[in-house]
ROKOLKOL-690241 format. One record per residue (C-alpha): residue number from 1; x, y, z. Coordinates in Angstrom, 1 decimal, padded with zeros to 4 digits, m for minus. Example, Ala and Ser with C-alpha at 12.3 -4.5 7.8 and 13.67 -1.06 7.14 Angstrom:
ROKOLKOL-690241
<atom seq="1" x="012.3" y="m004.5" z="007.8"/>
<atom seq="2" x="013.7" y="m001.1" z="007.1"/>
end
This chain:
ROKOLKOL-690241
<atom seq="1" x="m015.4" y="m009.9" z="m073.0"/>
<atom seq="2" x="m016.8" y="m006.6" z="m074.3"/>
<atom seq="3" x="m020.2" y="m007.3" z="m072.7"/>
<atom seq="4" x="m018.6" y="m008.2" z="m069.4"/>
<atom seq="5" x="m016.5" y="m005.0" z="m069.4"/>
<atom seq="6" x="m019.7" y="m002.9" z="m070.0"/>
<atom seq="7" x="m021.6" y="m004.7" z="m067.3"/>
<atom seq="8" x="m018.8" y="m004.3" z="m064.8"/>
<atom seq="9" x="m018.4" y="m000.6" z="m065.7"/>
<atom seq="10" x="m022.1" y="000.1" z="m065.3"/>
<atom seq="11" x="m022.1" y="m001.4" z="m061.8"/>
<atom seq="12" x="m019.3" y="000.8" z="m060.7"/>
<atom seq="13" x="m020.8" y="004.2" z="m061.6"/>
<atom seq="14" x="m021.3" y="006.4" z="m058.6"/>
<atom seq="15" x="m022.3" y="004.7" z="m055.3"/>
<atom seq="16" x="m021.2" y="001.3" z="m056.5"/>
<atom seq="17" x="m019.3" y="m001.3" z="m054.5"/>
<atom seq="18" x="m015.8" y="m000.5" z="m053.3"/>
<atom seq="19" x="m014.5" y="m003.8" z="m054.5"/>
<atom seq="20" x="m015.4" y="m006.6" z="m056.8"/>
<atom seq="21" x="m014.2" y="m010.2" z="m057.4"/>
<atom seq="22" x="m015.5" y="m011.7" z="m060.7"/>
<atom seq="23" x="m014.3" y="m014.8" z="m062.6"/>
<atom seq="24" x="m013.5" y="m013.0" z="m065.8"/>
<atom seq="25" x="m010.3" y="m012.7" z="m068.0"/>
<atom seq="26" x="m007.9" y="m009.9" z="m067.5"/>
<atom seq="27" x="m009.2" y="m007.9" z="m070.4"/>
<atom seq="28" x="m012.6" y="m007.7" z="m068.9"/>
<atom seq="29" x="m011.3" y="m004.8" z="m066.9"/>
<atom seq="30" x="m009.6" y="m001.6" z="m068.4"/>
<atom seq="31" x="m006.1" y="m002.4" z="m067.2"/>
<atom seq="32" x="m006.1" y="m005.7" z="m069.2"/>
<atom seq="33" x="m007.2" y="m003.9" z="m072.3"/>
<atom seq="34" x="m004.5" y="m001.2" z="m071.8"/>
<atom seq="35" x="m001.8" y="m003.9" z="m071.6"/>
<atom seq="36" x="m003.1" y="m005.4" z="m074.8"/>
<atom seq="37" x="m003.2" y="m002.0" z="m076.5"/>
<atom seq="38" x="000.4" y="m001.3" z="m075.4"/>
<atom seq="39" x="001.5" y="m004.7" z="m076.8"/>
<atom seq="40" x="m000.3" y="m004.2" z="m080.1"/>
<atom seq="41" x="001.3" y="m000.7" z="m080.4"/>
<atom seq="42" x="004.9" y="m002.1" z="m079.8"/>
<atom seq="43" x="004.3" y="m004.7" z="m082.5"/>
<atom seq="44" x="003.7" y="m001.8" z="m085.0"/>
<atom seq="45" x="006.8" y="000.2" z="m084.3"/>
<atom seq="46" x="008.9" y="m001.4" z="m087.1"/>
<atom seq="47" x="012.2" y="m000.2" z="m085.5"/>
<atom seq="48" x="011.1" y="003.4" z="m085.1"/>
<atom seq="49" x="012.1" y="005.4" z="m081.9"/>
<atom seq="50" x="009.1" y="005.6" z="m079.6"/>
<atom seq="51" x="007.8" y="007.0" z="m076.4"/>
<atom seq="52" x="004.9" y="004.9" z="m074.9"/>
<atom seq="53" x="003.0" y="006.0" z="m071.8"/>
<atom seq="54" x="001.1" y="003.1" z="m070.3"/>
<atom seq="55" x="m001.1" y="004.2" z="m067.4"/>
<atom seq="56" x="m002.8" y="001.6" z="m065.4"/>
<atom seq="57" x="m005.8" y="002.4" z="m063.1"/>
<atom seq="58" x="m005.3" y="m000.2" z="m060.3"/>
<atom seq="59" x="m004.8" y="m000.3" z="m057.4"/>
<atom seq="60" x="m007.0" y="002.8" z="m057.5"/>
<atom seq="61" x="m010.6" y="002.5" z="m056.1"/>
<atom seq="62" x="m012.8" y="000.5" z="m056.7"/>
<atom seq="63" x="m010.7" y="m002.6" z="m055.9"/>
<atom seq="64" x="m012.0" y="m004.6" z="m058.9"/>
<atom seq="65" x="m009.8" y="m007.4" z="m060.2"/>
<atom seq="66" x="m010.4" y="m010.9" z="m061.7"/>
<atom seq="67" x="m011.0" y="m013.6" z="m059.2"/>
<atom seq="68" x="m007.7" y="m015.4" z="m059.8"/>
<atom seq="69" x="m005.9" y="m012.4" z="m058.3"/>
<atom seq="70" x="m008.0" y="m012.5" z="m055.2"/>
<atom seq="71" x="m007.3" y="m016.2" z="m054.9"/>
<atom seq="72" x="m003.6" y="m015.5" z="m054.6"/>
<atom seq="73" x="m004.2" y="m014.5" z="m051.0"/>
<atom seq="74" x="m005.7" y="m016.0" z="m047.8"/>
<atom seq="75" x="m007.9" y="m013.4" z="m046.2"/>
<atom seq="76" x="m006.9" y="m014.7" z="m042.8"/>
<atom seq="77" x="m003.3" y="m013.7" z="m043.4"/>
<atom seq="78" x="m004.2" y="m010.0" z="m043.5"/>
<atom seq="79" x="m003.7" y="m008.1" z="m040.3"/>
<atom seq="80" x="m005.0" y="m004.6" z="m039.5"/>
<atom seq="81" x="m002.5" y="m001.7" z="m039.0"/>
<atom seq="82" x="m001.2" y="m001.3" z="m035.4"/>
<atom seq="83" x="m001.3" y="002.5" z="m035.8"/>
<atom seq="84" x="m005.0" y="003.4" z="m036.0"/>
<atom seq="85" x="m005.1" y="006.9" z="m034.5"/>
<atom seq="86" x="m003.9" y="010.2" z="m035.9"/>
<atom seq="87" x="m000.4" y="011.4" z="m035.0"/>
<atom seq="88" x="m000.2" y="012.8" z="m031.5"/>
<atom seq="89" x="m000.2" y="016.7" z="m031.5"/>
<atom seq="90" x="m001.1" y="016.8" z="m035.2"/>
<atom seq="91" x="m003.5" y="019.6" z="m036.2"/>
<atom seq="92" x="m007.0" y="018.4" z="m037.2"/>
<atom seq="93" x="m006.7" y="019.6" z="m040.8"/>
<atom seq="94" x="m003.7" y="017.2" z="m041.3"/>
<atom seq="95" x="m006.1" y="014.3" z="m041.3"/>
<atom seq="96" x="m008.8" y="013.3" z="m043.8"/>
<atom seq="97" x="m012.3" y="012.0" z="m043.4"/>
<atom seq="98" x="m011.7" y="009.6" z="m046.3"/>
<atom seq="99" x="m014.7" y="010.8" z="m048.1"/>
<atom seq="100" x="m013.6" y="009.2" z="m051.4"/>
<atom seq="101" x="m014.1" y="005.7" z="m049.9"/>
<atom seq="102" x="m017.2" y="006.6" z="m047.9"/>
<atom seq="103" x="m018.9" y="007.4" z="m051.2"/>
<atom seq="104" x="m018.9" y="003.7" z="m052.2"/>
<atom seq="105" x="m021.9" y="001.5" z="m051.3"/>
<atom seq="106" x="m021.7" y="m000.3" z="m048.0"/>
<atom seq="107" x="m019.0" y="001.9" z="m046.5"/>
<atom seq="108" x="m019.7" y="003.6" z="m043.2"/>
<atom seq="109" x="m021.0" y="007.1" z="m043.6"/>
<atom seq="110" x="m019.1" y="008.2" z="m040.5"/>
<atom seq="111" x="m016.9" y="006.7" z="m037.8"/>
<atom seq="112" x="m014.2" y="004.0" z="m038.1"/>
<atom seq="113" x="m014.1" y="001.1" z="m040.6"/>
<atom seq="114" x="m015.4" y="m002.2" z="m039.1"/>
<atom seq="115" x="m012.6" y="m004.7" z="m038.9"/>
<atom seq="116" x="m014.2" y="m007.2" z="m041.3"/>
<atom seq="117" x="m014.7" y="m004.6" z="m044.0"/>
<atom seq="118" x="m011.1" y="m003.4" z="m043.5"/>
<atom seq="119" x="m009.8" y="m006.8" z="m044.2"/>
<atom seq="120" x="m011.9" y="m007.1" z="m047.3"/>
<atom seq="121" x="m010.5" y="m003.8" z="m048.6"/>
<atom seq="122" x="m006.9" y="m004.7" z="m047.8"/>
<atom seq="123" x="m007.5" y="m008.0" z="m049.6"/>
<atom seq="124" x="m008.9" y="m006.1" z="m052.6"/>
<atom seq="125" x="m006.0" y="m003.7" z="m052.6"/>
<atom seq="126" x="m003.5" y="m006.6" z="m052.8"/>
<atom seq="127" x="m005.5" y="m008.3" z="m055.5"/>
<atom seq="128" x="m005.4" y="m005.2" z="m057.6"/>
<atom seq="129" x="m001.7" y="m004.7" z="m057.1"/>
<atom seq="130" x="m001.1" y="m008.3" z="m058.3"/>
<atom seq="131" x="m003.5" y="m007.8" z="m061.2"/>
<atom seq="132" x="m001.6" y="m004.7" z="m062.4"/>
<atom seq="133" x="001.7" y="m006.3" z="m061.7"/>
<atom seq="134" x="000.7" y="m009.1" z="m064.1"/>
<atom seq="135" x="m000.3" y="m006.5" z="m066.8"/>
<atom seq="136" x="003.1" y="m004.8" z="m066.4"/>
<atom seq="137" x="004.7" y="m008.2" z="m066.8"/>
<atom seq="138" x="002.9" y="m008.8" z="m070.0"/>
<atom seq="139" x="004.1" y="m005.5" z="m071.5"/>
<atom seq="140" x="007.7" y="m006.1" z="m070.4"/>
<atom seq="141" x="007.7" y="m009.6" z="m071.7"/>
<atom seq="142" x="006.6" y="m008.4" z="m075.1"/>
<atom seq="143" x="009.2" y="m005.6" z="m075.0"/>
<atom seq="144" x="011.8" y="m008.3" z="m074.5"/>
<atom seq="145" x="010.4" y="m010.7" z="m077.1"/>
<atom seq="146" x="010.6" y="m008.0" z="m079.7"/>
<atom seq="147" x="014.2" y="m007.2" z="m078.7"/>
<atom seq="148" x="013.3" y="m003.7" z="m077.7"/>
<atom seq="149" x="014.5" y="m004.1" z="m074.1"/>
<atom seq="150" x="018.1" y="m003.7" z="m075.2"/>
<atom seq="151" x="017.7" y="000.0" z="m076.0"/>
<atom seq="152" x="014.6" y="001.1" z="m074.2"/>
<atom seq="153" x="014.4" y="003.1" z="m071.0"/>
<atom seq="154" x="011.6" y="001.9" z="m068.6"/>
<atom seq="155" x="010.4" y="004.0" z="m065.7"/>
<atom seq="156" x="007.7" y="002.5" z="m063.4"/>
<atom seq="157" x="006.2" y="004.7" z="m060.7"/>
<atom seq="158" x="002.9" y="005.2" z="m058.8"/>
<atom seq="159" x="001.2" y="008.6" z="m058.6"/>
<atom seq="160" x="000.6" y="008.6" z="m054.9"/>
<atom seq="161" x="000.6" y="006.5" z="m051.7"/>
<atom seq="162" x="m002.4" y="005.1" z="m049.9"/>
<atom seq="163" x="m003.6" y="004.5" z="m046.4"/>
<atom seq="164" x="m005.2" y="001.1" z="m045.6"/>
<atom seq="165" x="m006.4" y="002.0" z="m042.2"/>
<atom seq="166" x="m003.1" y="003.6" z="m041.0"/>
<atom seq="167" x="m003.9" y="006.5" z="m038.6"/>
<atom seq="168" x="m007.5" y="005.2" z="m038.6"/>
<atom seq="169" x="m007.8" y="006.6" z="m042.1"/>
<atom seq="170" x="m008.2" y="005.4" z="m045.7"/>
<atom seq="171" x="m007.3" y="006.6" z="m049.2"/>
<atom seq="172" x="m004.9" y="009.5" z="m049.8"/>
<atom seq="173" x="m005.6" y="013.3" z="m049.6"/>
<atom seq="174" x="m003.1" y="014.2" z="m046.9"/>
<atom seq="175" x="000.5" y="015.4" z="m046.6"/>
<atom seq="176" x="001.6" y="012.4" z="m044.5"/>
<atom seq="177" x="004.6" y="010.4" z="m045.6"/>
<atom seq="178" x="002.4" y="007.4" z="m046.4"/>
<atom seq="179" x="000.4" y="009.4" z="m049.0"/>
<atom seq="180" x="003.4" y="010.9" z="m050.8"/>
<atom seq="181" x="005.9" y="008.1" z="m050.8"/>
<atom seq="182" x="005.7" y="006.0" z="m054.0"/>
<atom seq="183" x="007.6" y="003.3" z="m055.8"/>
<atom seq="184" x="010.0" y="004.3" z="m058.5"/>
<atom seq="185" x="011.8" y="001.6" z="m060.5"/>
<atom seq="186" x="014.1" y="002.4" z="m063.5"/>
<atom seq="187" x="015.7" y="000.2" z="m066.1"/>
<atom seq="188" x="018.0" y="001.7" z="m068.7"/>
<atom seq="189" x="020.5" y="000.3" z="m071.2"/>
<atom seq="190" x="024.0" y="000.3" z="m069.8"/>
<atom seq="191" x="023.1" y="001.3" z="m066.2"/>
<atom seq="192" x="025.9" y="000.4" z="m063.9"/>
<atom seq="193" x="023.8" y="000.1" z="m060.7"/>
<atom seq="194" x="021.5" y="m002.5" z="m062.0"/>
<atom seq="195" x="019.4" y="m004.1" z="m059.3"/>
<atom seq="196" x="020.6" y="m001.5" z="m056.7"/>
<atom seq="197" x="018.5" y="000.7" z="m054.4"/>
<atom seq="198" x="019.2" y="004.3" z="m053.4"/>
<atom seq="199" x="018.0" y="006.4" z="m050.5"/>
<atom seq="200" x="018.4" y="009.6" z="m052.5"/>
<atom seq="201" x="015.3" y="011.9" z="m052.5"/>
<atom seq="202" x="013.7" y="012.0" z="m056.0"/>
<atom seq="203" x="010.6" y="013.8" z="m057.1"/>
<atom seq="204" x="008.1" y="013.4" z="m060.0"/>
<atom seq="205" x="009.5" y="016.6" z="m061.6"/>
<atom seq="206" x="012.8" y="014.8" z="m061.9"/>
<atom seq="207" x="011.5" y="012.1" z="m064.3"/>
<atom seq="208" x="011.2" y="014.3" z="m067.4"/>
<atom seq="209" x="014.8" y="015.6" z="m067.2"/>
<atom seq="210" x="016.0" y="012.1" z="m066.5"/>
<atom seq="211" x="014.2" y="010.8" z="m069.7"/>
<atom seq="212" x="015.9" y="013.6" z="m071.6"/>
<atom seq="213" x="019.3" y="012.6" z="m070.4"/>
<atom seq="214" x="018.6" y="008.9" z="m070.9"/>
<atom seq="215" x="017.5" y="009.5" z="m074.5"/>
<atom seq="216" x="020.2" y="012.0" z="m075.3"/>
<atom seq="217" x="017.8" y="014.9" z="m075.8"/>
<atom seq="218" x="018.3" y="018.5" z="m074.7"/>
<atom seq="219" x="016.4" y="019.6" z="m071.6"/>
<atom seq="220" x="014.1" y="022.7" z="m071.8"/>
<atom seq="221" x="015.4" y="025.5" z="m069.7"/>
<atom seq="222" x="012.1" y="025.9" z="m067.7"/>
<atom seq="223" x="012.3" y="022.5" z="m066.0"/>
<atom seq="224" x="012.3" y="022.6" z="m062.2"/>
<atom seq="225" x="013.3" y="019.0" z="m061.7"/>
<atom seq="226" x="016.8" y="017.5" z="m061.6"/>
<atom seq="227" x="017.7" y="014.4" z="m063.7"/>
<atom seq="228" x="018.6" y="011.5" z="m061.5"/>
<atom seq="229" x="020.7" y="009.8" z="m064.2"/>
<atom seq="230" x="023.9" y="010.0" z="m062.1"/>
<atom seq="231" x="022.2" y="007.8" z="m059.4"/>
<atom seq="232" x="022.0" y="005.0" z="m062.0"/>
<atom seq="233" x="025.8" y="004.9" z="m061.9"/>
<atom seq="234" x="026.4" y="005.7" z="m058.2"/>
<atom seq="235" x="023.3" y="005.3" z="m056.1"/>
<atom seq="236" x="025.1" y="006.3" z="m052.9"/>
<atom seq="237" x="026.3" y="009.7" z="m054.1"/>
<atom seq="238" x="025.2" y="012.9" z="m052.3"/>
<atom seq="239" x="022.0" y="014.2" z="m053.8"/>
<atom seq="240" x="019.3" y="016.8" z="m053.2"/>
<atom seq="241" x="018.6" y="017.9" z="m049.7"/>
<atom seq="242" x="014.8" y="017.8" z="m049.8"/>
<atom seq="243" x="011.7" y="016.7" z="m051.8"/>
<atom seq="244" x="008.5" y="018.8" z="m051.8"/>
<atom seq="245" x="004.8" y="018.1" z="m052.2"/>
<atom seq="246" x="001.5" y="019.8" z="m051.3"/>
<atom seq="247" x="m002.1" y="019.1" z="m050.7"/>
<atom seq="248" x="m004.9" y="021.6" z="m049.9"/>
<atom seq="249" x="m007.7" y="021.9" z="m047.4"/>
<atom seq="250" x="m010.8" y="024.0" z="m047.5"/>
<atom seq="251" x="m010.9" y="027.8" z="m047.3"/>
<atom seq="252" x="m007.9" y="028.2" z="m049.5"/>
<atom seq="253" x="m005.5" y="026.7" z="m046.9"/>
<atom seq="254" x="m002.6" y="024.8" z="m048.5"/>
<atom seq="255" x="m000.3" y="022.3" z="m046.9"/>
<atom seq="256" x="003.3" y="022.6" z="m048.2"/>
<atom seq="257" x="005.3" y="019.6" z="m047.2"/>
<atom seq="258" x="009.1" y="019.1" z="m047.3"/>
<atom seq="259" x="010.9" y="015.7" z="m046.8"/>
<atom seq="260" x="014.6" y="015.7" z="m045.9"/>
<atom seq="261" x="016.8" y="012.7" z="m045.1"/>
<atom seq="262" x="015.5" y="012.9" z="m041.5"/>
<atom seq="263" x="012.4" y="015.1" z="m041.2"/>
<atom seq="264" x="009.0" y="015.6" z="m042.7"/>
<atom seq="265" x="008.1" y="019.3" z="m042.3"/>
<atom seq="266" x="004.7" y="020.7" z="m043.3"/>
<atom seq="267" x="003.4" y="024.2" z="m043.1"/>
<atom seq="268" x="m000.3" y="024.9" z="m043.5"/>
<atom seq="269" x="m000.7" y="028.4" z="m044.9"/>
<atom seq="270" x="m003.6" y="030.7" z="m045.8"/>
<atom seq="271" x="m003.6" y="032.4" z="m049.2"/>
<atom seq="272" x="m001.9" y="035.5" z="m047.7"/>
<atom seq="273" x="000.9" y="033.3" z="m046.4"/>
<atom seq="274" x="000.0" y="033.4" z="m042.7"/>
<atom seq="275" x="000.5" y="030.2" z="m040.9"/>
<atom seq="276" x="m002.4" y="028.0" z="m039.7"/>
<atom seq="277" x="m000.4" y="025.0" z="m038.3"/>
<atom seq="278" x="002.9" y="023.3" z="m038.5"/>
<atom seq="279" x="003.9" y="019.7" z="m038.5"/>
<atom seq="280" x="007.3" y="018.1" z="m037.9"/>
<atom seq="281" x="008.0" y="014.4" z="m037.8"/>
<atom seq="282" x="011.4" y="012.9" z="m036.9"/>
<atom seq="283" x="011.4" y="009.9" z="m039.2"/>
<atom seq="284" x="014.8" y="008.8" z="m037.9"/>
<atom seq="285" x="013.4" y="008.3" z="m034.4"/>
<atom seq="286" x="009.8" y="007.9" z="m035.3"/>
<atom seq="287" x="009.6" y="006.1" z="m038.8"/>
<atom seq="288" x="005.8" y="005.8" z="m038.6"/>
<atom seq="289" x="005.4" y="009.5" z="m037.9"/>
<atom seq="290" x="003.3" y="009.0" z="m034.8"/>
<atom seq="291" x="004.2" y="012.3" z="m033.0"/>
<atom seq="292" x="004.2" y="015.8" z="m034.3"/>
<atom seq="293" x="007.2" y="017.4" z="m032.6"/>
<atom seq="294" x="006.9" y="020.9" z="m034.1"/>
<atom seq="295" x="006.2" y="022.4" z="m030.7"/>
<atom seq="296" x="008.7" y="020.2" z="m028.8"/>
<atom seq="297" x="011.5" y="022.4" z="m027.4"/>
<atom seq="298" x="014.0" y="019.6" z="m028.1"/>
<atom seq="299" x="013.5" y="020.3" z="m031.9"/>
<atom seq="300" x="013.6" y="024.1" z="m031.7"/>
<atom seq="301" x="017.2" y="024.1" z="m033.0"/>
<atom seq="302" x="016.2" y="022.1" z="m036.1"/>
<atom seq="303" x="013.5" y="024.5" z="m037.2"/>
<atom seq="304" x="015.6" y="027.5" z="m038.5"/>
<atom seq="305" x="017.5" y="025.3" z="m041.0"/>
<atom seq="306" x="014.3" y="023.6" z="m042.1"/>
<atom seq="307" x="012.6" y="027.0" z="m042.6"/>
<atom seq="308" x="015.6" y="028.3" z="m044.6"/>
<atom seq="309" x="015.5" y="025.2" z="m046.9"/>
<atom seq="310" x="011.8" y="025.6" z="m047.2"/>
<atom seq="311" x="012.0" y="029.2" z="m048.2"/>
<atom seq="312" x="014.8" y="028.5" z="m050.7"/>
<atom seq="313" x="012.6" y="026.1" z="m052.6"/>
<atom seq="314" x="009.8" y="028.7" z="m052.6"/>
<atom seq="315" x="012.0" y="031.3" z="m054.0"/>
<atom seq="316" x="013.4" y="028.9" z="m056.6"/>
<atom seq="317" x="009.8" y="028.3" z="m057.7"/>
<atom seq="318" x="009.5" y="032.1" z="m058.2"/>
<atom seq="319" x="007.2" y="032.8" z="m055.2"/>
<atom seq="320" x="007.5" y="033.9" z="m051.7"/>
<atom seq="321" x="005.3" y="032.2" z="m049.1"/>
<atom seq="322" x="003.3" y="035.4" z="m048.7"/>
<atom seq="323" x="002.4" y="035.3" z="m052.4"/>
<atom seq="324" x="001.0" y="031.7" z="m052.3"/>
end
């Protein structure tokens, strides 16, 4: 297993293939080894309180997973995205050239992804998701076997979204909804809304204060996030008005993005705070964010309130837009 792991790792350094299907055990790849380490660590706890961060790599590039996870899917079942062009009226800097993926062997240096390669990548992404899902399952099964599930808080989330050909693009590196929307699943002892979903807006900065509340620990005063513990009791309650994210472009330009219950609003700003471009997507009428309506007169009345909310968050973070 160790030799297989080294061999696989050596083939993936720089310019290697973007995906790999090898008939090896789960622990031939790092995520399988991480799951085993987490399990071994839990077995050594001896009833002590613990915090365990278990970070899996997949489904990050390259899409490498044992063959049995590829075999779960029929390649013919994968369809290509219907939306394969950038949003109408979107500024050029909103999109990405998906250079991360192009750096892998066999990927087109420029231009669109050929359909056959696209299906292979989509297949590989699904295989990696199933592979990581299996590793998470192993860890949770052991948590339950040890009886630790009864008083352990579990938070599962992904660090970013991903494009599999949507907008004719791949990877992440944008402020589009698809790149910033992630899974967030929580299990906590005594939670009343077990198995329920919520449409409340939650951000990564909210996870730390939530864990403090869930563990009965005091929250440091400097935290910017808001504990979402109340949502575990009443997932339909009124919650925060917006969630924020950002991703840069060259020349010091930064894209600041705000998601409300209806809109995704992005301002692209220079270091001096001057505007380069603006994006507005009405996700209620246009869930796939296919049209930037920032310059549409029909939305002129919506912009002042969005700008006010946008500025309020900037001030709460201790900065004015002109200082960014």
